[in-house]
MARZA-778056 format. One record per residue (C-alpha): x, y, z; residue in three letters; chain; residue number from 1. Coordinates in pm, whole numbers, padded with zeros to 5 digits. Each point is the difference from the previous one (the first is absolute). Last residue first. Layout:
N
NODE     px     py     pz rest kette  nr
NODE      X      Y      Z  ALA     A NUM
...
END
This chain:
513
NODE     px     py     pz rest kette  nr
NODE  00074 -09636 -07533  SER     A 513
NODE  00256  00279 -00038  CYS     A 512
NODE  00035  00142 -00350  VAL     A 511
NODE  00285  00222 -00130  LYS     A 510
NODE -00128  00229 -00277  GLY     A 509
NODE  00284  00253  00018  ASP     A 508
NODE  00306 -00181  00137  GLU     A 507
NODE  00060  00081  00364  PRO     A 506
NODE  00177  00327  00094  VAL     A 505
NODE  00299 -00034  00234  THR     A 504
NODE  00026  00312  00219  GLY     A 503
NODE  00147 -00202  00286  LYS     A 502
NODE -00242  00060  00288  LEU     A 501
NODE -00309  00124 -00183  LEU     A 500
NODE  00039 -00223 -00306  TYR     A 499
NODE  00102 -00308  00196  THR     A 498
NODE -00287  00054  00244  ASP     A 497
NODE -00256  00031 -00280  VAL     A 496
NODE  00124 -00313 -00181  ALA     A 495
NODE  00021 -00199  00325  SER     A 494
NODE -00349  00102  00111  ASP     A 493
NODE -00151 -00092 -00336  VAL     A 492
NODE  00166 -00344 -00017  CYS     A 491
NODE -00065 -00071  00368  ASP     A 490
NODE -00369  00046 -00073  SER     A 489
NODE -00216  00004  00313  GLY     A 488
NODE -00174  00336 -00006  SER     A 487
NODE  00291  00215  00119  GLY     A 486
NODE  00028  00169 -00339  TYR     A 485
NODE -00291 -00085 -00232  ALA     A 484
NODE -00283  00247  00045  GLY     A 483
NODE -00378 -00033  00025  HIS     A 482
NODE -00080 -00368  00015  GLY     A 481
NODE  00074 -00316 -00194  GLU     A 480
NODE  00309 -00126 -00179  GLY     A 479
NODE  00177 -00034 -00332  LYS     A 478
NODE  00262  00263  00074  TRP     A 477
NODE  00135  00214 -00281  THR     A 476
NODE  00307  00229  00005  LEU     A 475
NODE -00011  00283 -00255  VAL     A 474
NODE  00284  00248 -00062  VAL     A 473
NODE -00099  00361 -00079  GLY     A 472
NODE  00296  00228 -00075  VAL     A 471
NODE  00189 -00142 -00302  ASP     A 470
NODE -00278  00119 -00233  LYS     A 469
NODE -00261  00214  00167  GLY     A 468
NODE -00196  00055  00320  LEU     A 467
NODE -00313 -00043 -00214  GLU     A 466
NODE  00102 -00350 -00112  ASP     A 465
NODE  00078 -00103  00356  ALA     A 464
NODE -00334  00135  00122  MET     A 463
NODE -00183 -00182 -00279  ARG     A 462
NODE  00175 -00327  00085  ARG     A 461
NODE -00096  00035  00367  ALA     A 460
NODE -00358  00109 -00072  GLY     A 459
NODE -00080 -00334 -00167  GLU     A 458
NODE  00028 -00170  00338  TYR     A 457
NODE -00319  00143  00142  PRO     A 456
NODE  00025  00268  00270  THR     A 455
NODE -00285 -00080  00241  ALA     A 454
NODE -00034 -00376 -00057  PRO     A 453
NODE  00364 -00110 -00040  ASP     A 452
NODE  00008 -00359 -00127  GLY     A 451
NODE  00267  00046 -00269  THR     A 450
NODE  00224  00198  00236  ASN     A 449
NODE  00212  00278 -00149  GLY     A 448
NODE  00331  00143  00125  VAL     A 447
NODE  00153  00303 -00176  VAL     A 446
NODE  00373  00045  00070  LEU     A 445
NODE  00118  00348 -00104  ILE     A 444
NODE  00321  00029 -00201  PRO     A 443
NODE  00185  00334  00037  ASP     A 442
NODE -00177  00301 -00147  ALA     A 441
NODE  00101  00143 -00337  GLY     A 440
NODE -00350  00023 -00136  PRO     A 439
NODE -00263 -00012  00276  ALA     A 438
NODE -00349 -00022 -00147  SER     A 437
NODE -00253 -00004  00285  VAL     A 436
NODE -00265  00252 -00104  GLU     A 435
NODE -00326 -00067  00183  PRO     A 434
NODE -00325 -00066 -00190  THR     A 433
NODE -00299  00229 -00054  GLU     A 432
NODE  00168  00293  00174  HIS     A 431
NODE -00035  00276  00261  GLN     A 430
NODE -00348 -00027  00152  GLY     A 429
NODE -00215  00304  00070  ALA     A 428
NODE -00085  00086  00361  VAL     A 427
NODE -00348  00008  00160  PRO     A 426
NODE -00093 -00354 -00109  TRP     A 425
NODE -00349 -00018 -00153  ASP     A 424
NODE  00034 -00378 -00033  HIS     A 423
NODE  00350 -00123  00084  CYS     A 422
NODE -00087 -00354  00114  TRP     A 421
NODE -00355 -00016 -00129  GLY     A 420
NODE  00010 -00054 -00373  ALA     A 419
NODE  00305 -00229 -00007  THR     A 418
NODE -00137 -00190  00301  ASP     A 417
NODE -00301 -00108 -00201  TRP     A 416
NODE  00225 -00212 -00220  GLY     A 415
NODE  00192 -00142  00294  LEU     A 414
NODE -00319 -00114  00171  PHE     A 413
NODE -00156 -00136 -00321  ALA     A 412
NODE  00309 -00199 -00094  GLY     A 411
NODE  00082 -00162  00335  PHE     A 410
NODE -00207 -00320 -00001  VAL     A 409
NODE -00096 -00060 -00364  PRO     A 408
NODE  00349  00113 -00106  SER     A 407
NODE  00113  00089 -00352  VAL     A 406
NODE -00355 -00034 -00133  GLU     A 405
NODE -00127  00218  00285  GLU     A 404
NODE  00250  00269 -00092  PHE     A 403
NODE -00104 -00014 -00366  LYS     A 402
NODE -00369  00022  00092  PRO     A 401
NODE  00079  00300  00227  LEU     A 400
NODE  00166  00202 -00278  LEU     A 399
NODE -00307  00192 -00119  LYS     A 398
NODE -00107  00062  00360  LYS     A 397
NODE  00336  00159  00080  THR     A 396
NODE -00019  00248 -00282  GLU     A 395
NODE -00354  00097  00100  GLU     A 394
NODE  00091  00053  00364  LEU     A 393
NODE  00290  00218 -00105  THR     A 392
NODE  00367 -00096  00008  PRO     A 391
NODE  00220  00264  00170  ARG     A 390
NODE  00350 -00037 -00145  GLN     A 389
NODE  00281  00228  00117  LYS     A 388
NODE  00143 -00243  00254  ASP     A 387
NODE  00279  00115  00231  ASP     A 386
NODE -00211  00229  00219  LEU     A 385
NODE -00269 -00269  00023  CYS     A 384
NODE  00261 -00260  00091  SER     A 383
NODE  00151  00205  00283  ILE     A 382
NODE -00316  00104  00186  LEU     A 381
NODE -00163 -00336 -00064  ARG     A 380
NODE  00288 -00188  00149  GLN     A 379
NODE  00031  00240  00290  SER     A 378
NODE -00362 -00053  00105  HIS     A 377
NODE  00013 -00375 -00060  THR     A 376
NODE  00313 -00029  00215  THR     A 375
NODE -00156  00193  00290  THR     A 374
NODE -00085 -00279  00241  GLY     A 373
NODE -00353 -00052  00125  TYR     A 372
NODE -00129 -00003  00358  ARG     A 371
NODE -00310 -00212  00072  GLY     A 370
NODE  00111 -00127  00341  SER     A 369
NODE  00090 -00343 -00135  ASP     A 368
NODE  00237  00150 -00257  ASP     A 367
NODE -00070  00108 -00357  ARG     A 366
NODE  00300  00004 -00232  GLU     A 365
NODE -00220 -00044 -00310  ASN     A 364
NODE  00181 -00320 -00097  TYR     A 363
NODE -00025 -00140  00351  GLY     A 362
NODE -00364  00106  00023  ASP     A 361
NODE -00068 -00184 -00325  ALA     A 360
NODE  00157 -00316  00143  LEU     A 359
NODE -00211  00031  00315  ALA     A 358
NODE -00314  00053 -00211  LEU     A 357
NODE  00082 -00312 -00202  LEU     A 356
NODE  00024 -00194  00325  GLU     A 355
NODE -00320  00137  00153  SER     A 354
NODE -00231 -00044 -00299  GLY     A 353
NODE -00185 -00304  00133  ASP     A 352
NODE -00274 -00146 -00223  GLY     A 351
NODE  00140 -00344 -00081  GLN     A 350
NODE  00139  00124 -00331  GLU     A 349
NODE  00169  00276  00198  ALA     A 348
NODE  00167 -00251  00231  ALA     A 347
NODE  00136 -00198 -00296  GLU     A 346
NODE  00131  00320 -00160  LEU     A 345
NODE  00178  00102  00321  ALA     A 344
NODE  00160 -00341  00053  SER     A 343
NODE  00129 -00023 -00356  THR     A 342
NODE  00127  00359  00008  LEU     A 341
NODE  00190 -00061  00322  SER     A 340
NODE  00159 -00308 -00158  PRO     A 339
NODE  00116  00219 -00292  TRP     A 338
NODE  00182  00257  00212  GLY     A 337
NODE  00340 -00174 -00016  SER     A 336
NODE -00024  00030 -00378  GLU     A 335
NODE  00036  00375  00045  SER     A 334
NODE -00186  00301 -00138  TYR     A 333
NODE -00299 -00224 -00075  LEU     A 332
NODE -00095 -00001  00369  PRO     A 331
NODE -00091  00374 -00018  LEU     A 330
NODE -00221  00001 -00309  VAL     A 329
NODE -00270 -00234  00134  ILE     A 328
NODE -00062  00223  00302  GLY     A 327
NODE -00029  00303 -00226  THR     A 326
NODE -00259 -00185 -00209  LEU     A 325
NODE -00193 -00083  00317  ALA     A 324
NODE  00014  00362  00117  LEU     A 323
NODE -00138  00119 -00333  THR     A 322
NODE -00283 -00255 -00004  GLN     A 321
NODE -00098  00086  00354  THR     A 320
NODE  00085 -00200  00311  LEU     A 319
NODE -00208  00139  00282  LYS     A 318
NODE  00088  00210  00302  ARG     A 317
NODE -00197  00102  00313  ASP     A 316
NODE -00008 -00343  00165  PRO     A 315
NODE  00367 -00075 -00074  SER     A 314
NODE  00019 -00379 -00034  SER     A 313
NODE -00119  00044 -00356  THR     A 312
NODE -00330  00009 -00185  PRO     A 311
NODE  00006 -00023 -00380  LEU     A 310
NODE -00096  00280 -00238  PRO     A 309
NODE -00316 -00047 -00212  GLU     A 308
NODE -00029  00117 -00360  ALA     A 307
NODE  00364  00074 -00067  ASP     A 306
NODE  00087 -00296  00221  LEU     A 305
NODE -00183 -00232 -00239  ARG     A 304
NODE  00201  00139 -00292  GLU     A 303
NODE  00324 -00051  00193  LEU     A 302
NODE -00087 -00364  00067  LEU     A 301
NODE -00082 -00051 -00370  ASP     A 300
NODE  00340  00147 -00094  ALA     A 299
NODE  00165 -00245  00241  ILE     A 298
NODE -00179 -00296 -00158  LYS     A 297
NODE  00078  00127 -00349  ARG     A 296
NODE  00367  00027  00094  SER     A 295
NODE  00003 -00360  00120  GLY     A 294
NODE -00164 -00120 -00319  GLN     A 293
NODE  00245  00185 -00223  ALA     A 292
NODE  00299 -00102  00214  PRO     A 291
NODE -00077 -00374  00020  GLU     A 290
NODE  00038 -00082  00367  GLN     A 289
NODE  00262 -00227  00155  GLY     A 288
NODE  00100  00241  00276  THR     A 287
NODE  00324  00099 -00174  SER     A 286
NODE -00199  00053 -00320  GLU     A 285
NODE -00213  00258  00181  LEU     A 284
NODE  00309  00187  00123  TYR     A 283
NODE  00153  00007 -00347  ASP     A 282
NODE -00329  00129 -00142  ASP     A 281
NODE -00013  00266  00272  LEU     A 280
NODE  00354  00111 -00088  ALA     A 279
NODE -00092  00029 -00369  ARG     A 278
NODE -00320  00187  00093  GLN     A 277
NODE  00209  00235  00212  PHE     A 276
NODE  00239  00068 -00284  GLY     A 275
NODE -00264  00038 -00271  ARG     A 274
NODE -00205  00245  00203  ALA     A 273
NODE  00328  00169  00094  GLN     A 272
NODE  00103  00049 -00360  ASN     A 271
NODE -00348  00124 -00093  GLU     A 270
NODE  00008  00259  00278  ALA     A 269
NODE  00352  00105 -00093  HIS     A 268
NODE -00099  00038 -00365  GLY     A 267
NODE -00307  00206  00083  MET     A 266
NODE  00208  00246  00199  THR     A 265
NODE  00290  00004 -00248  ASP     A 264
NODE  00247 -00285 -00049  ALA     A 263
NODE  00351  00055 -00141  THR     A 262
NODE  00172  00013  00340  PRO     A 261
NODE -00114 -00355  00089  ASP     A 260
NODE  00053 -00021  00377  VAL     A 259
NODE  00267 -00253  00093  VAL     A 258
NODE -00007 -00241  00289  ALA     A 257
NODE  00373  00056  00070  ASP     A 256
NODE  00213  00293 -00127  LEU     A 255
NODE  00359 -00029  00124  ILE     A 254
NODE  00249  00285 -00044  VAL     A 253
NODE  00377  00000  00040  ARG     A 252
NODE  00112  00355 -00072  GLY     A 251
NODE -00199  00258 -00196  VAL     A 250
NODE  00140  00352  00051  HIS     A 249
NODE  00072  00075 -00367  GLU     A 248
NODE -00349 -00115 -00095  PRO     A 247
NODE -00157  00269  00223  PHE     A 246
NODE -00345  00091 -00133  LEU     A 245
NODE -00063 -00321 -00194  HIS     A 244
NODE  00152 -00219  00272  ALA     A 243
NODE -00219  00170  00262  TYR     A 242
NODE -00312 -00061 -00211  VAL     A 241
NODE  00094 -00367 -00032  GLY     A 240
NODE  00060 -00031  00373  GLY     A 239
NODE -00338  00156  00078  LEU     A 238
NODE -00165 -00241 -00242  GLU     A 237
NODE  00181 -00287  00170  THR     A 236
NODE -00101  00130  00345  GLY     A 235
NODE -00361 -00047 -00112  TYR     A 234
NODE  00081 -00374  00033  SER     A 233
NODE  00335 -00029  00181  ILE     A 232
NODE  00294  00237 -00041  GLY     A 231
NODE  00349 -00082  00128  PHE     A 230
NODE  00243  00287 -00053  TYR     A 229
NODE  00370  00082 -00010  HIS     A 228
NODE  00012  00364 -00108  MET     A 227
NODE  00353  00101 -00089  ARG     A 226
NODE  00236  00264  00139  ASP     A 225
NODE -00121 -00075  00353  ASP     A 224
NODE  00040  00226  00304  GLY     A 223
NODE -00340 -00043  00166  LEU     A 222
NODE -00070  00365 -00085  VAL     A 221
NODE  00070 -00072 -00367  HIS     A 220
NODE -00220 -00308 -00023  ARG     A 219
NODE -00279  00178  00188  MET     A 218
NODE  00008  00290 -00246  LEU     A 217
NODE -00025 -00256 -00278  ASP     A 216
NODE -00288 -00172  00175  MET     A 215
NODE -00192  00325  00048  ASP     A 214
NODE  00020  00048 -00378  ARG     A 213
NODE -00156 -00344 -00046  ALA     A 212
NODE -00269  00100  00250  THR     A 211
NODE -00098  00307 -00200  ASP     A 210
NODE -00009 -00211 -00318  THR     A 209
NODE -00224 -00255  00171  THR     A 208
NODE -00240  00282  00079  SER     A 207
NODE -00063  00144  00346  VAL     A 206
NODE  00018  00372 -00082  HIS     A 205
NODE -00349  00114 -00106  ALA     A 204
NODE -00167 -00129  00316  MET     A 203
NODE  00264  00164  00223  LEU     A 202
NODE -00183  00332 -00051  LYS     A 201
NODE -00287 -00114  00223  GLY     A 200
NODE  00034 -00365  00103  ALA     A 199
NODE -00299 -00041  00234  ALA     A 198
NODE -00253  00218 -00186  LYS     A 197
NODE  00108 -00127 -00340  GLN     A 196
NODE -00005 -00359  00120  CYS     A 195
NODE -00353  00041  00135  GLY     A 194
NODE -00112  00151 -00331  LYS     A 193
NODE  00149 -00299 -00182  GLY     A 192
NODE -00185 -00241  00228  PHE     A 191
NODE -00327  00184 -00057  ASP     A 190
NODE  00045 -00033 -00377  ALA     A 189
NODE  00043 -00375  00026  ALA     A 188
NODE -00299 -00037  00232  ASP     A 187
NODE -00209  00205 -00241  LYS     A 186
NODE  00110 -00223 -00289  LEU     A 185
NODE -00115 -00317  00174  TYR     A 184
NODE -00323  00155  00127  ALA     A 183
NODE -00078  00119 -00353  GLN     A 182
NODE  00062 -00346 -00143  GLU     A 181
NODE -00212 -00161  00273  GLU     A 180
NODE -00292  00230 -00088  ALA     A 179
NODE  00042 -00068 -00371  PRO     A 178
NODE -00021 -00374  00074  THR     A 177
NODE  00241 -00293  00002  ASP     A 176
NODE  00305  00150  00169  PRO     A 175
NODE  00314 -00216  00019  THR     A 174
NODE  00178  00162  00296  SER     A 173
NODE -00324  00017  00199  ASP     A 172
NODE  00047  00247  00288  VAL     A 171
NODE -00038 -00179  00335  SER     A 170
NODE  00373  00018  00064  GLU     A 169
NODE -00029  00379 -00016  ALA     A 168
NODE -00164  00007  00344  ASP     A 167
NODE  00306 -00162  00157  ALA     A 166
NODE  00234  00254 -00159  MET     A 165
NODE -00231  00280  00113  ALA     A 164
NODE  00019 -00123  00358  GLU     A 163
NODE  00377 -00032 -00024  ASP     A 162
NODE  00016  00362 -00110  SER     A 161
NODE  00080  00120 -00348  ARG     A 160
NODE  00295  00120 -00208  CYS     A 159
NODE  00283 -00086  00240  ARG     A 158
NODE  00326  00143 -00136  VAL     A 157
NODE  00354 -00081  00112  GLY     A 156
NODE  00242  00293  00020  GLU     A 155
NODE  00286 -00247  00005  SER     A 154
NODE -00089 -00211  00306  ALA     A 153
NODE -00270 -00194 -00190  ALA     A 152
NODE  00020  00079 -00372  VAL     A 151
NODE -00052  00336 -00176  GLY     A 150
NODE  00368  00023 -00093  ARG     A 149
NODE  00163 -00341 -00002  PRO     A 148
NODE  00045 -00181  00332  ASP     A 147
NODE  00359 -00117  00006  TRP     A 146
NODE  00234 -00293 -00040  SER     A 145
NODE  00364 -00078  00068  VAL     A 144
NODE  00196 -00322  00056  LEU     A 143
NODE  00365  00103  00030  ASP     A 142
NODE  00170 -00240 -00234  TYR     A 141
NODE  00285 -00250  00024  ARG     A 140
NODE -00113 -00238  00273  LYS     A 139
NODE -00365  00092 -00052  HIS     A 138
NODE -00013 -00166 -00341  LEU     A 137
NODE -00002 -00357  00136  SER     A 136
NODE -00259  00109  00259  SER     A 135
NODE -00240  00104 -00277  VAL     A 134
NODE -00297 -00214  00107  THR     A 133
NODE  00085  00051  00368  ASP     A 132
NODE -00011  00376 -00052  ALA     A 131
NODE -00352  00004 -00142  TYR     A 130
NODE -00172  00052  00337  SER     A 129
NODE  00231  00292  00078  PRO     A 128
NODE -00070  00167 -00338  MET     A 127
NODE -00381 -00008  00007  MET     A 126
NODE -00089  00270  00253  SER     A 125
NODE  00249  00258 -00129  VAL     A 124
NODE -00074 -00108 -00358  GLY     A 123
NODE -00363  00097  00038  SER     A 122
NODE -00208 -00104 -00300  GLY     A 121
NODE -00183  00272 -00190  GLY     A 120
NODE  00055 -00105 -00358  PRO     A 119
NODE -00025 -00278  00093  GLY     A 118
NODE  00347 -00141 -00027  GLY     A 117
NODE  00282 -00115  00224  PHE     A 116
NODE  00255  00272 -00076  ASN     A 115
NODE  00349 -00088  00117  PHE     A 114
NODE  00329  00195 -00006  LEU     A 113
NODE  00328 -00188  00024  LEU     A 112
NODE  00264  00231  00151  SER     A 111
NODE  00369 -00053 -00064  GLY     A 110
NODE  00239 -00281 -00095  ILE     A 109
NODE  00123 -00084  00351  ARG     A 108
NODE  00286 -00251  00039  ASP     A 107
NODE  00008  00004  00382  ASP     A 106
NODE -00320 -00190  00065  GLY     A 105
NODE -00327  00081  00180  THR     A 104
NODE -00109  00281 -00233  ALA     A 103
NODE -00191  00268  00190  ARG     A 102
NODE -00373 -00037  00060  ALA     A 101
NODE -00208  00280 -00145  ARG     A 100
NODE -00329  00190  00024  ILE     A  99
NODE -00108  00321 -00171  LEU     A  98
NODE -00295  00239  00050  ALA     A  97
NODE -00032  00275 -00262  LEU     A  96
NODE -00055  00357  00121  GLY     A  95
NODE -00140  00274 -00223  ILE     A  94
NODE  00156  00320 -00130  THR     A  93
NODE -00130  00339 -00119  GLU     A  92
NODE  00187  00180 -00276  GLY     A  91
NODE  00354 -00014 -00134  ASP     A  90
NODE -00077 -00317 -00197  PRO     A  89
NODE -00281  00172 -00196  ASP     A  88
NODE -00073 -00246 -00283  SER     A  87
NODE  00062 -00277  00255  TRP     A  86
NODE -00297  00122  00204  ASP     A  85
NODE  00000 -00104  00365  LEU     A  84
NODE  00378  00006 -00009  PRO     A  83
NODE  00168 -00271  00207  ALA     A  82
NODE  00109 -00023  00364  LYS     A  81
NODE  00108 -00346  00115  LEU     A  80
NODE -00119 -00128  00338  THR     A  79
NODE  00183 -00268  00198  ALA     A  78
NODE -00047 -00351  00134  CYS     A  77
NODE  00234 -00267  00133  GLN     A  76
NODE -00035 -00376  00017  TRP     A  75
NODE  00254 -00212  00190  ASP     A  74
NODE -00190  00067  00322  ASP     A  73
NODE -00297 -00209 -00106  GLY     A  72
NODE -00315  00130 -00168  PRO     A  71
NODE -00253  00228  00174  ALA     A  70
NODE -00350 -00145  00007  PRO     A  69
NODE -00243  00032 -00292  SER     A  68
NODE -00337  00160 -00073  ASP     A  67
NODE -00028  00250  00286  ALA     A  66
NODE  00361  00087 -00062  THR     A  65
NODE  00334 -00112  00143  GLY     A  64
NODE  00303  00222  00008  LYS     A  63
NODE  00327 -00057 -00181  CYS     A  62
NODE  00325  00070  00181  ARG     A  61
NODE  00200  00287 -00144  GLY     A  60
NODE  00160  00116 -00322  TRP     A  59
NODE  00036  00375 -00045  ASP     A  58
NODE  00044  00020 -00375  LEU     A  57
NODE  00242  00270 -00106  ALA     A  56
NODE -00112  00252 -00263  GLN     A  55
NODE  00252  00095 -00269  SER     A  54
NODE -00228 -00038 -00302  ALA     A  53
NODE -00295  00157  00182  LEU     A  52
NODE  00174  00318  00113  ALA     A  51
NODE  00198  00008 -00325  GLU     A  50
NODE -00319  00036 -00200  PRO     A  49
NODE -00061 -00285 -00248  VAL     A  48
NODE  00023  00097 -00367  GLY     A  47
NODE  00212 -00297 -00101  SER     A  46
NODE  00014 -00297  00235  PRO     A  45
NODE  00344 -00030  00166  ALA     A  44
NODE  00231 -00284 -00098  ALA     A  43
NODE  00139 -00158  00317  ALA     A  42
NODE  00381  00039  00005  SER     A  41
NODE  00009  00232  00301  PRO     A  40
NODE -00212 -00236  00206  GLY     A  39
NODE -00356  00107  00058  ALA     A  38
NODE -00101  00038  00362  SER     A  37
NODE -00053 -00253  00277  SER     A  36
NODE -00059  00080  00364  ARG     A  35
NODE -00012 -00261  00272  ASP     A  34
NODE -00223  00163  00264  GLY     A  33
NODE -00098 -00320  00170  ASP     A  32
NODE  00245 -00286 -00028  GLY     A  31
NODE  00206 -00150 -00282  ARG     A  30
NODE -00147 -00340  00073  ASP     A  29
NODE  00197 -00236 -00221  ASP     A  28
NODE -00241 -00263 -00107  GLY     A  27
NODE -00253 -00257  00104  SER     A  26
NODE -00203 -00115 -00293  SER     A  25
NODE -00361  00095  00011  GLY     A  24
NODE -00266  00039  00263  GLY     A  23
NODE -00352 -00117 -00050  SER     A  22
NODE -00240 -00232 -00173  CYS     A  21
NODE -00374  00027  00024  GLY     A  20
NODE -00204 -00319  00031  ALA     A  19
NODE -00120 -00111 -00339  THR     A  18
NODE -00253  00103 -00262  LEU     A  17
NODE  00040  00375  00020  LEU     A  16
NODE  00378 -00037 -00003  ALA     A  15
NODE -00030 -00185 -00330  ALA     A  14
NODE -00147  00309 -00165  ALA     A  13
NODE  00280  00222  00123  ALA     A  12
NODE  00258 -00258 -00099  THR     A  11
NODE -00135 -00023 -00352  LEU     A  10
NODE  00040  00373 -00041  ALA     A   9
NODE -00295  00207 -00112  THR     A   8
NODE -00136  00100 -00335  TRP     A   7
NODE -00357  00024  00134  ARG     A   6
NODE -00299 -00186 -00134  VAL     A   5
NODE -00350  00048  00133  LEU     A   4
NODE -00004  00376  00024  ARG     A   3
NODE -00229  00087  00289  VAL     A   2
NODE -00297  00232 -00045  MET     A   1
END
């Protein structure tokens, strides 16, 4: 089973639609073996063993992987040691993979830590390709990111084989019969068992709270008194949790494409059904179609595919209903993807599922040789440890009409997902909603986009309210796509840059159109 909607960074989604970008700003190459330890003024995390608090990072040239080539010489990589179990900080440790490019100017502020979303996205892979977007910040900040625990190079977990991933694509994500329901739930349970076998004791220690504690250790080891942070999508939830745990260490923090911290499992699914339907309506209007009629046409296509998948240019693969829906989701992450959606839908109506299948493969990180990326594995591992709720089949069925009313295209898929995603998960979840209140923290800039499909705009105001009075400051962009910064608004980019570079907080409620 593949989750249809992931809280992932706009840039990651856009990279699937365009030729890959590379490199980053050229900077001061400090050379292999440049070691960096906490400065004497950096506030040490409480309860951390001296061996971890005083560790020096052995920065060296980054290596390529099977999924991505090595970045340029101005990028350096290192491994941070952190406790496996933060309730036993003197116990076993794990390694967290970091990447950085040193500030290119003389007037350095400190490190700017990035999380690009997911959960489960690799910051080590993503950071170099995002450097051009934040080139104005690179002059005064070291650009730093990392693979959170359980992700990619940081004890990354693969819960099933590529062959099993391919087989699971035939499982109906909107089951119509008792037999399809049982197959759907069995696939979910099998995935959890695979994660348990692959992750072992790490499975209980990959929560957002664990990662927020890793961040504070990282801040200290990098030598910063304050955490300067740029969180995108799921990275906004992580940033909110960090602010709650360590309000005294909050520096200049940007939360862009904001996850609603007040929503539970069902609430998130409903929010995303509404967000993606809103984005689809905007897309349909841009093509001259009436949204209700255009949505009905797409829903009819999906119903036909449920009964009879379409042939594709791959002789052994067909476009199923689930793959088609996934292919529709991806281009809605960015307005630049809309032409691809038009072409793919037209081809499908003419009986060729190849283009929608290619879009679905991009979202599912499937390459031409049939290899899949691990983001979905890590995402499920993290989110099911975070989330305490486990909606039953019966609870989901009762709410399906409401989901379908919210979105005739996405509602049923997202409704069913609540029952299947963490079904029979081997480890109990930790909370119904994350705690992000941060009394006493410095102002945090919360950036919401009115056309955001995956993290609808309403979440920005709710995040700001939960952060607390005089902490959450909302900046609104009336635009399209997942995320606002670097998406074409000089107004947004200027406000964010001014805050990060000069510490000037925009007026709460400022609107960029």
